[in-house]
TITORSE-671486 format. One record per residue (C-alpha): residue number from 0; x, y, z. Coordinates in steps of 0.05 Angstrom, whole numbers, plus 5000, padded with zeros to 4 digits. Example, Ala and Ser with C-alpha at 12.3 -4.5 7.8 and 13.67 -1.06 7.14 Angstrom:
+-----+------+------+------+
: num :    x :    y :    z :
+-----+------+------+------+
:   0 : 5246 : 4910 : 5156 :
:   1 : 5273 : 4979 : 5143 :
+-----+------+------+------+
This chain:
+-----+------+------+------+
: num :    x :    y :    z :
+-----+------+------+------+
:   0 : 4533 : 1595 : 8691 :
:   1 : 4599 : 1585 : 8659 :
:   2 : 4661 : 1613 : 8711 :
:   3 : 4692 : 1647 : 8638 :
:   4 : 4634 : 1689 : 8612 :
:   5 : 4632 : 1723 : 8693 :
:   6 : 4665 : 1774 : 8681 :
:   7 : 4649 : 1790 : 8620 :
:   8 : 4579 : 1791 : 8643 :
:   9 : 4592 : 1843 : 8693 :
:  10 : 4584 : 1890 : 8641 :
:  11 : 4510 : 1876 : 8638 :
:  12 : 4485 : 1943 : 8676 :
:  13 : 4525 : 2014 : 8668 :
:  14 : 4575 : 2029 : 8722 :
:  15 : 4542 : 2085 : 8761 :
:  16 : 4477 : 2054 : 8780 :
:  17 : 4458 : 2008 : 8836 :
:  18 : 4435 : 1954 : 8791 :
:  19 : 4502 : 1938 : 8766 :
:  20 : 4519 : 1930 : 8852 :
:  21 : 4470 : 1876 : 8859 :
:  22 : 4482 : 1847 : 8796 :
:  23 : 4562 : 1852 : 8818 :
:  24 : 4543 : 1820 : 8882 :
:  25 : 4501 : 1759 : 8857 :
:  26 : 4564 : 1737 : 8805 :
:  27 : 4614 : 1747 : 8850 :
:  28 : 4579 : 1741 : 8925 :
:  29 : 4523 : 1694 : 8906 :
:  30 : 4514 : 1648 : 8962 :
:  31 : 4540 : 1702 : 9018 :
:  32 : 4491 : 1727 : 9060 :
:  33 : 4461 : 1790 : 9043 :
:  34 : 4403 : 1804 : 9086 :
:  35 : 4374 : 1771 : 9150 :
:  36 : 4301 : 1780 : 9174 :
:  37 : 4276 : 1746 : 9221 :
:  38 : 4280 : 1668 : 9206 :
:  39 : 4294 : 1687 : 9133 :
:  40 : 4363 : 1694 : 9109 :
:  41 : 4378 : 1716 : 9035 :
:  42 : 4436 : 1704 : 8992 :
:  43 : 4460 : 1763 : 8940 :
:  44 : 4439 : 1708 : 8891 :
:  45 : 4375 : 1702 : 8918 :
:  46 : 4362 : 1774 : 8925 :
:  47 : 4377 : 1777 : 8848 :
:  48 : 4336 : 1733 : 8829 :
:  49 : 4273 : 1758 : 8880 :
:  50 : 4284 : 1826 : 8842 :
:  51 : 4280 : 1808 : 8777 :
:  52 : 4213 : 1775 : 8785 :
:  53 : 4180 : 1832 : 8817 :
:  54 : 4208 : 1879 : 8755 :
:  55 : 4179 : 1824 : 8710 :
:  56 : 4116 : 1836 : 8747 :
:  57 : 4111 : 1904 : 8748 :
:  58 : 4121 : 1903 : 8673 :
:  59 : 4059 : 1860 : 8667 :
:  60 : 4015 : 1910 : 8699 :
:  61 : 4042 : 1957 : 8634 :
:  62 : 4098 : 1996 : 8690 :
:  63 : 4161 : 2026 : 8641 :
:  64 : 4213 : 2062 : 8661 :
:  65 : 4206 : 2126 : 8687 :
:  66 : 4141 : 2111 : 8725 :
:  67 : 4132 : 2118 : 8807 :
:  68 : 4122 : 2057 : 8857 :
:  69 : 4112 : 2073 : 8935 :
:  70 : 4123 : 2027 : 8984 :
:  71 : 4085 : 2048 : 9056 :
:  72 : 4115 : 1997 : 9107 :
:  73 : 4155 : 1992 : 9172 :
:  74 : 4223 : 1949 : 9151 :
:  75 : 4216 : 1888 : 9124 :
:  76 : 4256 : 1846 : 9064 :
:  77 : 4202 : 1856 : 9014 :
:  78 : 4218 : 1934 : 9022 :
:  79 : 4284 : 1915 : 8999 :
:  80 : 4260 : 1880 : 8942 :
:  81 : 4218 : 1936 : 8919 :
:  82 : 4282 : 1986 : 8927 :
:  83 : 4316 : 1940 : 8880 :
:  84 : 4260 : 1938 : 8825 :
:  85 : 4267 : 2001 : 8825 :
:  86 : 4338 : 2004 : 8818 :
:  87 : 4334 : 1952 : 8759 :
:  88 : 4283 : 1963 : 8728 :
:  89 : 4283 : 2041 : 8715 :
:  90 : 4219 : 2059 : 8764 :
:  91 : 4220 : 2119 : 8809 :
:  92 : 4210 : 2087 : 8881 :
:  93 : 4182 : 2130 : 8936 :
:  94 : 4188 : 2113 : 9009 :
:  95 : 4128 : 2139 : 9054 :
:  96 : 4132 : 2149 : 9129 :
:  97 : 4074 : 2094 : 9148 :
:  98 : 4066 : 2143 : 9220 :
:  99 : 4038 : 2203 : 9180 :
: 100 : 3956 : 2207 : 9190 :
: 101 : 3908 : 2190 : 9131 :
: 102 : 3911 : 2273 : 9112 :
: 103 : 3985 : 2275 : 9106 :
: 104 : 3986 : 2198 : 9059 :
: 105 : 3924 : 2229 : 9017 :
: 106 : 3978 : 2295 : 8998 :
: 107 : 4038 : 2251 : 8991 :
: 108 : 4014 : 2200 : 8948 :
: 109 : 3984 : 2234 : 8909 :
: 110 : 4036 : 2288 : 8902 :
: 111 : 4086 : 2229 : 8884 :
: 112 : 4050 : 2202 : 8837 :
: 113 : 4061 : 2132 : 8849 :
: 114 : 4013 : 2085 : 8798 :
: 115 : 4029 : 2008 : 8849 :
: 116 : 4031 : 2020 : 8921 :
: 117 : 4059 : 1969 : 8964 :
: 118 : 4029 : 1967 : 9032 :
: 119 : 4045 : 1937 : 9096 :
: 120 : 3996 : 1896 : 9141 :
: 121 : 3985 : 1949 : 9187 :
: 122 : 3970 : 2003 : 9135 :
: 123 : 3923 : 1955 : 9090 :
: 124 : 3863 : 1987 : 9130 :
: 125 : 3884 : 2062 : 9128 :
: 126 : 3897 : 2052 : 9055 :
: 127 : 3834 : 2030 : 9044 :
: 128 : 3795 : 2088 : 9078 :
: 129 : 3830 : 2125 : 9025 :
: 130 : 3826 : 2089 : 8960 :
: 131 : 3780 : 2137 : 8934 :
: 132 : 3819 : 2199 : 8939 :
: 133 : 3885 : 2167 : 8911 :
: 134 : 3889 : 2188 : 8837 :
: 135 : 3941 : 2160 : 8810 :
: 136 : 3947 : 2090 : 8843 :
: 137 : 3930 : 2037 : 8794 :
: 138 : 3944 : 1967 : 8830 :
: 139 : 3956 : 1956 : 8918 :
: 140 : 3995 : 1899 : 8934 :
: 141 : 3998 : 1879 : 9003 :
: 142 : 4071 : 1865 : 9027 :
: 143 : 4081 : 1795 : 9085 :
: 144 : 4005 : 1791 : 9096 :
: 145 : 3946 : 1781 : 9047 :
: 146 : 3887 : 1848 : 9051 :
: 147 : 3821 : 1853 : 9023 :
: 148 : 3819 : 1885 : 8959 :
: 149 : 3892 : 1876 : 8944 :
: 150 : 3942 : 1836 : 8910 :
: 151 : 3985 : 1787 : 8962 :
: 152 : 4063 : 1801 : 8949 :
: 153 : 4084 : 1734 : 8927 :
: 154 : 4011 : 1729 : 8883 :
: 155 : 4047 : 1780 : 8853 :
: 156 : 4109 : 1751 : 8840 :
: 157 : 4109 : 1677 : 8842 :
: 158 : 4090 : 1667 : 8768 :
: 159 : 4147 : 1710 : 8733 :
: 160 : 4218 : 1679 : 8719 :
: 161 : 4284 : 1703 : 8746 :
: 162 : 4325 : 1719 : 8684 :
: 163 : 4349 : 1790 : 8679 :
: 164 : 4306 : 1838 : 8654 :
: 165 : 4318 : 1874 : 8591 :
: 166 : 4318 : 1952 : 8612 :
: 167 : 4364 : 2012 : 8597 :
: 168 : 4377 : 2043 : 8659 :
: 169 : 4422 : 2105 : 8659 :
: 170 : 4467 : 2130 : 8720 :
: 171 : 4433 : 2204 : 8710 :
: 172 : 4361 : 2166 : 8724 :
: 173 : 4313 : 2191 : 8771 :
: 174 : 4308 : 2132 : 8821 :
: 175 : 4292 : 2149 : 8886 :
: 176 : 4240 : 2194 : 8924 :
: 177 : 4261 : 2220 : 9003 :
: 178 : 4207 : 2262 : 9032 :
: 179 : 4224 : 2321 : 9082 :
: 180 : 4178 : 2388 : 9103 :
: 181 : 4180 : 2457 : 9065 :
: 182 : 4180 : 2526 : 9106 :
: 183 : 4102 : 2523 : 9108 :
: 184 : 4109 : 2442 : 9133 :
: 185 : 4076 : 2423 : 9066 :
: 186 : 4120 : 2350 : 9037 :
: 187 : 4174 : 2358 : 8984 :
: 188 : 4212 : 2306 : 8956 :
: 189 : 4272 : 2305 : 8943 :
: 190 : 4299 : 2270 : 8878 :
: 191 : 4364 : 2234 : 8872 :
: 192 : 4391 : 2197 : 8819 :
: 193 : 4427 : 2131 : 8812 :
: 194 : 4492 : 2161 : 8808 :
: 195 : 4480 : 2211 : 8867 :
: 196 : 4467 : 2157 : 8920 :
: 197 : 4525 : 2112 : 8887 :
: 198 : 4569 : 2178 : 8903 :
: 199 : 4538 : 2181 : 8971 :
: 200 : 4549 : 2106 : 8983 :
: 201 : 4617 : 2097 : 8962 :
: 202 : 4652 : 2166 : 9002 :
: 203 : 4610 : 2130 : 9065 :
: 204 : 4645 : 2069 : 9053 :
: 205 : 4715 : 2103 : 9045 :
: 206 : 4712 : 2152 : 9099 :
: 207 : 4671 : 2103 : 9148 :
: 208 : 4717 : 2037 : 9131 :
: 209 : 4663 : 1990 : 9108 :
: 210 : 4691 : 1923 : 9076 :
: 211 : 4648 : 1856 : 9055 :
: 212 : 4665 : 1827 : 9126 :
: 213 : 4623 : 1870 : 9166 :
: 214 : 4552 : 1864 : 9182 :
: 215 : 4508 : 1916 : 9192 :
: 216 : 4442 : 1918 : 9246 :
: 217 : 4384 : 1957 : 9212 :
: 218 : 4338 : 1985 : 9267 :
: 219 : 4327 : 2050 : 9237 :
: 220 : 4275 : 2060 : 9180 :
: 221 : 4288 : 2043 : 9110 :
: 222 : 4232 : 2107 : 9092 :
: 223 : 4290 : 2156 : 9123 :
: 224 : 4349 : 2180 : 9080 :
: 225 : 4401 : 2171 : 9137 :
: 226 : 4377 : 2097 : 9158 :
: 227 : 4368 : 2083 : 9073 :
: 228 : 4426 : 2099 : 9059 :
: 229 : 4477 : 2067 : 9126 :
: 230 : 4437 : 2012 : 9092 :
: 231 : 4454 : 2011 : 9011 :
: 232 : 4531 : 2024 : 9038 :
: 233 : 4537 : 1963 : 9070 :
: 234 : 4502 : 1931 : 9003 :
: 235 : 4549 : 1960 : 8961 :
: 236 : 4614 : 1933 : 8985 :
: 237 : 4582 : 1865 : 8992 :
: 238 : 4577 : 1867 : 9072 :
: 239 : 4506 : 1844 : 9105 :
: 240 : 4442 : 1868 : 9136 :
: 241 : 4408 : 1841 : 9197 :
: 242 : 4329 : 1874 : 9178 :
: 243 : 4304 : 1892 : 9238 :
: 244 : 4225 : 1881 : 9239 :
: 245 : 4191 : 1912 : 9299 :
: 246 : 4160 : 1983 : 9293 :
: 247 : 4169 : 1997 : 9365 :
: 248 : 4240 : 1991 : 9387 :
: 249 : 4268 : 1938 : 9431 :
: 250 : 4326 : 1956 : 9470 :
: 251 : 4343 : 1886 : 9498 :
: 252 : 4324 : 1849 : 9437 :
: 253 : 4371 : 1894 : 9398 :
: 254 : 4428 : 1875 : 9440 :
: 255 : 4412 : 1805 : 9449 :
: 256 : 4414 : 1811 : 9367 :
: 257 : 4496 : 1848 : 9356 :
: 258 : 4512 : 1790 : 9401 :
: 259 : 4483 : 1732 : 9372 :
: 260 : 4492 : 1759 : 9301 :
: 261 : 4567 : 1784 : 9312 :
: 262 : 4546 : 1849 : 9285 :
: 263 : 4606 : 1903 : 9271 :
: 264 : 4554 : 1955 : 9257 :
: 265 : 4491 : 1990 : 9287 :
: 266 : 4458 : 2061 : 9264 :
: 267 : 4427 : 2093 : 9323 :
: 268 : 4385 : 2157 : 9344 :
: 269 : 4401 : 2180 : 9421 :
: 270 : 4342 : 2157 : 9439 :
: 271 : 4360 : 2082 : 9421 :
: 272 : 4424 : 2103 : 9468 :
: 273 : 4388 : 2123 : 9528 :
: 274 : 4347 : 2057 : 9516 :
: 275 : 4409 : 2022 : 9509 :
: 276 : 4433 : 2040 : 9582 :
: 277 : 4366 : 2026 : 9618 :
: 278 : 4370 : 1959 : 9600 :
: 279 : 4393 : 1909 : 9666 :
: 280 : 4457 : 1891 : 9674 :
: 281 : 4473 : 1921 : 9604 :
: 282 : 4551 : 1928 : 9626 :
: 283 : 4554 : 1843 : 9621 :
: 284 : 4540 : 1840 : 9547 :
: 285 : 4600 : 1820 : 9506 :
: 286 : 4606 : 1862 : 9445 :
: 287 : 4672 : 1842 : 9419 :
: 288 : 4656 : 1846 : 9338 :
: 289 : 4627 : 1916 : 9348 :
: 290 : 4669 : 1964 : 9319 :
: 291 : 4626 : 2021 : 9301 :
: 292 : 4562 : 2051 : 9331 :
: 293 : 4540 : 2103 : 9279 :
: 294 : 4496 : 2152 : 9306 :
: 295 : 4449 : 2214 : 9270 :
: 296 : 4389 : 2259 : 9268 :
: 297 : 4401 : 2292 : 9332 :
: 298 : 4450 : 2323 : 9372 :
: 299 : 4485 : 2269 : 9418 :
: 300 : 4489 : 2301 : 9489 :
: 301 : 4555 : 2292 : 9510 :
: 302 : 4545 : 2276 : 9579 :
: 303 : 4503 : 2215 : 9540 :
: 304 : 4558 : 2198 : 9497 :
: 305 : 4609 : 2189 : 9561 :
: 306 : 4552 : 2130 : 9589 :
: 307 : 4559 : 2104 : 9525 :
: 308 : 4631 : 2098 : 9508 :
: 309 : 4640 : 2081 : 9581 :
: 310 : 4591 : 2020 : 9571 :
: 311 : 4612 : 2002 : 9492 :
: 312 : 4676 : 2022 : 9492 :
: 313 : 4711 : 2075 : 9433 :
: 314 : 4658 : 2054 : 9376 :
: 315 : 4618 : 2122 : 9369 :
: 316 : 4625 : 2155 : 9304 :
: 317 : 4568 : 2210 : 9275 :
: 318 : 4537 : 2241 : 9213 :
: 319 : 4513 : 2298 : 9194 :
: 320 : 4465 : 2320 : 9137 :
: 321 : 4399 : 2326 : 9114 :
: 322 : 4339 : 2294 : 9061 :
: 323 : 4366 : 2345 : 9007 :
: 324 : 4443 : 2333 : 9026 :
: 325 : 4457 : 2258 : 9006 :
: 326 : 4446 : 2258 : 9059 :
: 327 : 4522 : 2260 : 9092 :
: 328 : 4558 : 2329 : 9093 :
: 329 : 4600 : 2316 : 9151 :
: 330 : 4627 : 2258 : 9189 :
: 331 : 4658 : 2260 : 9259 :
: 332 : 4701 : 2195 : 9262 :
: 333 : 4717 : 2146 : 9319 :
: 334 : 4781 : 2174 : 9330 :
: 335 : 4750 : 2239 : 9340 :
: 336 : 4717 : 2220 : 9393 :
: 337 : 4779 : 2200 : 9437 :
: 338 : 4778 : 2255 : 9468 :
: 339 : 4746 : 2244 : 9539 :
: 340 : 4817 : 2235 : 9573 :
: 341 : 4845 : 2295 : 9553 :
: 342 : 4837 : 2371 : 9574 :
: 343 : 4757 : 2409 : 9564 :
: 344 : 4784 : 2457 : 9512 :
: 345 : 4795 : 2387 : 9476 :
: 346 : 4728 : 2353 : 9484 :
: 347 : 4690 : 2411 : 9454 :
: 348 : 4698 : 2368 : 9396 :
: 349 : 4643 : 2321 : 9414 :
: 350 : 4590 : 2378 : 9408 :
: 351 : 4611 : 2389 : 9335 :
: 352 : 4584 : 2345 : 9279 :
: 353 : 4655 : 2331 : 9244 :
: 354 : 4702 : 2356 : 9186 :
: 355 : 4668 : 2353 : 9121 :
: 356 : 4662 : 2283 : 9080 :
: 357 : 4705 : 2270 : 9027 :
: 358 : 4679 : 2300 : 8959 :
: 359 : 4639 : 2350 : 8996 :
: 360 : 4655 : 2420 : 9007 :
: 361 : 4619 : 2469 : 9047 :
: 362 : 4619 : 2544 : 9066 :
: 363 : 4598 : 2583 : 9121 :
: 364 : 4556 : 2642 : 9086 :
: 365 : 4524 : 2706 : 9112 :
: 366 : 4460 : 2741 : 9084 :
: 367 : 4500 : 2761 : 9021 :
: 368 : 4525 : 2693 : 9004 :
: 369 : 4584 : 2712 : 9025 :
: 370 : 4637 : 2676 : 9059 :
: 371 : 4651 : 2681 : 9144 :
: 372 : 4713 : 2669 : 9181 :
: 373 : 4725 : 2614 : 9231 :
: 374 : 4685 : 2623 : 9286 :
: 375 : 4631 : 2670 : 9257 :
: 376 : 4565 : 2645 : 9250 :
: 377 : 4526 : 2639 : 9179 :
: 378 : 4483 : 2589 : 9135 :
: 379 : 4521 : 2521 : 9122 :
: 380 : 4521 : 2504 : 9039 :
: 381 : 4537 : 2446 : 9010 :
: 382 : 4561 : 2425 : 8940 :
: 383 : 4574 : 2351 : 8918 :
: 384 : 4556 : 2304 : 8869 :
: 385 : 4507 : 2273 : 8916 :
: 386 : 4460 : 2325 : 8932 :
: 387 : 4382 : 2317 : 8912 :
: 388 : 4372 : 2324 : 8838 :
: 389 : 4323 : 2380 : 8861 :
: 390 : 4249 : 2378 : 8889 :
: 391 : 4203 : 2337 : 8856 :
: 392 : 4152 : 2377 : 8807 :
: 393 : 4185 : 2442 : 8854 :
: 394 : 4215 : 2486 : 8807 :
: 395 : 4223 : 2541 : 8845 :
: 396 : 4236 : 2518 : 8912 :
: 397 : 4289 : 2480 : 8885 :
: 398 : 4319 : 2545 : 8856 :
: 399 : 4313 : 2580 : 8920 :
: 400 : 4350 : 2517 : 8957 :
: 401 : 4407 : 2508 : 8909 :
: 402 : 4441 : 2570 : 8882 :
: 403 : 4497 : 2568 : 8833 :
: 404 : 4501 : 2484 : 8852 :
: 405 : 4507 : 2506 : 8923 :
: 406 : 4457 : 2475 : 8975 :
: 407 : 4427 : 2529 : 9022 :
: 408 : 4410 : 2479 : 9082 :
: 409 : 4374 : 2530 : 9125 :
: 410 : 4411 : 2505 : 9178 :
: 411 : 4467 : 2551 : 9219 :
: 412 : 4539 : 2545 : 9250 :
: 413 : 4603 : 2558 : 9238 :
: 414 : 4675 : 2524 : 9236 :
: 415 : 4739 : 2525 : 9281 :
: 416 : 4815 : 2526 : 9270 :
: 417 : 4817 : 2451 : 9252 :
: 418 : 4753 : 2444 : 9194 :
: 419 : 4704 : 2425 : 9252 :
: 420 : 4626 : 2442 : 9236 :
: 421 : 4592 : 2470 : 9292 :
: 422 : 4513 : 2477 : 9288 :
: 423 : 4480 : 2531 : 9339 :
: 424 : 4414 : 2527 : 9311 :
: 425 : 4372 : 2478 : 9268 :
: 426 : 4329 : 2495 : 9206 :
: 427 : 4263 : 2531 : 9212 :
: 428 : 4271 : 2511 : 9289 :
: 429 : 4257 : 2447 : 9272 :
: 430 : 4242 : 2394 : 9329 :
: 431 : 4285 : 2324 : 9329 :
: 432 : 4244 : 2280 : 9376 :
: 433 : 4269 : 2205 : 9372 :
: 434 : 4293 : 2213 : 9311 :
: 435 : 4240 : 2253 : 9278 :
: 436 : 4233 : 2310 : 9246 :
: 437 : 4176 : 2351 : 9273 :
: 438 : 4159 : 2426 : 9244 :
: 439 : 4128 : 2468 : 9300 :
: 440 : 4090 : 2510 : 9253 :
: 441 : 4045 : 2440 : 9226 :
: 442 : 4039 : 2427 : 9300 :
: 443 : 4011 : 2505 : 9321 :
: 444 : 3965 : 2498 : 9264 :
: 445 : 3934 : 2448 : 9293 :
: 446 : 3931 : 2480 : 9364 :
: 447 : 3898 : 2545 : 9330 :
: 448 : 3841 : 2505 : 9317 :
: 449 : 3816 : 2490 : 9388 :
: 450 : 3773 : 2528 : 9410 :
: 451 : 3798 : 2553 : 9475 :
: 452 : 3868 : 2575 : 9448 :
: 453 : 3884 : 2650 : 9442 :
: 454 : 3958 : 2634 : 9422 :
: 455 : 4008 : 2579 : 9417 :
: 456 : 4078 : 2560 : 9404 :
: 457 : 4113 : 2500 : 9392 :
: 458 : 4192 : 2486 : 9415 :
: 459 : 4234 : 2431 : 9429 :
: 460 : 4255 : 2415 : 9493 :
: 461 : 4310 : 2366 : 9526 :
: 462 : 4278 : 2301 : 9544 :
: 463 : 4319 : 2245 : 9572 :
: 464 : 4281 : 2192 : 9530 :
: 465 : 4274 : 2222 : 9466 :
: 466 : 4336 : 2285 : 9475 :
: 467 : 4285 : 2332 : 9450 :
: 468 : 4202 : 2326 : 9468 :
: 469 : 4150 : 2369 : 9427 :
: 470 : 4123 : 2416 : 9476 :
: 471 : 4071 : 2474 : 9472 :
: 472 : 4070 : 2534 : 9510 :
: 473 : 3999 : 2566 : 9497 :
: 474 : 3959 : 2623 : 9516 :
: 475 : 3878 : 2609 : 9531 :
: 476 : 3820 : 2655 : 9510 :
: 477 : 3780 : 2709 : 9557 :
: 478 : 3735 : 2659 : 9599 :
: 479 : 3755 : 2587 : 9556 :
: 480 : 3792 : 2535 : 9601 :
: 481 : 3825 : 2472 : 9580 :
: 482 : 3872 : 2419 : 9600 :
: 483 : 3935 : 2387 : 9589 :
: 484 : 3905 : 2328 : 9562 :
: 485 : 3854 : 2347 : 9529 :
: 486 : 3905 : 2387 : 9479 :
: 487 : 3939 : 2320 : 9469 :
: 488 : 3883 : 2282 : 9455 :
: 489 : 3868 : 2344 : 9411 :
: 490 : 3931 : 2348 : 9367 :
: 491 : 3932 : 2271 : 9369 :
: 492 : 3862 : 2262 : 9328 :
: 493 : 3902 : 2307 : 9273 :
: 494 : 3978 : 2289 : 9275 :
: 495 : 4021 : 2223 : 9278 :
: 496 : 4037 : 2217 : 9336 :
: 497 : 4102 : 2236 : 9349 :
: 498 : 4087 : 2298 : 9329 :
: 499 : 4029 : 2313 : 9383 :
: 500 : 4060 : 2353 : 9436 :
: 501 : 4081 : 2306 : 9492 :
: 502 : 4080 : 2366 : 9540 :
: 503 : 4036 : 2427 : 9541 :
: 504 : 4050 : 2495 : 9583 :
: 505 : 3998 : 2550 : 9603 :
: 506 : 4015 : 2613 : 9600 :
: 507 : 3987 : 2684 : 9603 :
: 508 : 4018 : 2713 : 9554 :
: 509 : 4076 : 2689 : 9508 :
: 510 : 4141 : 2738 : 9501 :
: 511 : 4152 : 2784 : 9432 :
: 512 : 4192 : 2824 : 9406 :
: 513 : 4175 : 2903 : 9376 :
: 514 : 4141 : 2870 : 9317 :
: 515 : 4095 : 2823 : 9354 :
: 516 : 4137 : 2761 : 9330 :
: 517 : 4137 : 2695 : 9388 :
: 518 : 4214 : 2694 : 9421 :
: 519 : 4218 : 2624 : 9419 :
: 520 : 4287 : 2628 : 9431 :
: 521 : 4270 : 2658 : 9494 :
: 522 : 4214 : 2602 : 9511 :
: 523 : 4275 : 2552 : 9491 :
: 524 : 4326 : 2585 : 9542 :
: 525 : 4274 : 2582 : 9597 :
: 526 : 4279 : 2496 : 9594 :
: 527 : 4355 : 2497 : 9586 :
+-----+------+------+------+
């Protein structure tokens, strides 16, 4: 391309779309490293070409703007191609959690209405068993490794050109769906347009201070909104991302990668920090380039944070949000963490989730949607240009969740005189274990299927490794018997492994209020 035409070419895609960012980076930073994945290093220019090939390949199968594509895989380079194809081709991409069981996948893939499903090697057998139940899927593409009765990714794209696709992508077009759970535990898809994800990325870059020279180690899954948004914010500014392939977190390998790649950033959940601190001679590592260790997804115990700062320095920052909120609602900055040498009353800020992000308004509301004063606990409600458009094909749920432009999070909290937000109870008793969301009711439904169980309550209890673990408290029917291992095994037969109880407690009776409702708060208090 002639240099004199480059700036004119920048106007090919509309401002407010990630298609514009992909093309901009290819033109202005073409030879710079965009992604590292194992031995592969992909420049911004090469990435643009990979995305174009995939868009053309999908169009050859009859897909058009607005059609759904799904990806069921652990992190890999092809995951970025698939997302990029949605960005430039106008498709709507659904990142699916590979930890889900067969029944969960059956429901979610049908609910998402995807026409093409990209499948990672570990999931090929599970999808093969489900094929007869997946109504909308017309094409199955095996990524990273060939699979029976699926087209290999390389065969799918290899014959197609690298020129720019002719698609009229608009900033208000939907392009990605992130899945969360509703009050019944059934998944709901939070829909985002191009411009809403761009708004969130721009705000994150400003608040966190991201620059093109930064490099991010990606260990969180790309099917979670938190990890996804952090990852693409680095891409947004032309910074690099190192994609970690391992399904299981290896703390020592990750520390080595941080060192060898001279990385400036890593996004973690508290469980990862526990793993880092458990690495022998962790204090001997040198991380001169590390600027931020960003944590989210679950609260960080203050004592654990102290140990982290002592080892890695004052590099910690925190974000709070949810699948429907963009995600970022508030940020506890690196500067706000620098209070460990201050009086204890000033250290309280470490138990907050920070102040509202730029471009985000937060209210604390009572049951009548009236604003509460400082220190009063109510529901955290949010307004921004980055919140979801609504739930996929669930207008009633959308109307209940977004009221007059305000997203009702279901999280209970309060703010202090400096505008720091404190969460005192989590949405619908949700458990966050190792960064994964678990809704107790879903686990309880399985427990009640066991023939020996009379009543069951599932709560999150403190755990050194997982921060919280799923804990079941049960009573048995008269004359029946069961063991802890039997209950765990039973649950694992019906649930994803991370949702199954890691511990089981047998009691004679569960605490209840006069109306007969089980008092989970009382159960949690026993374990604090």
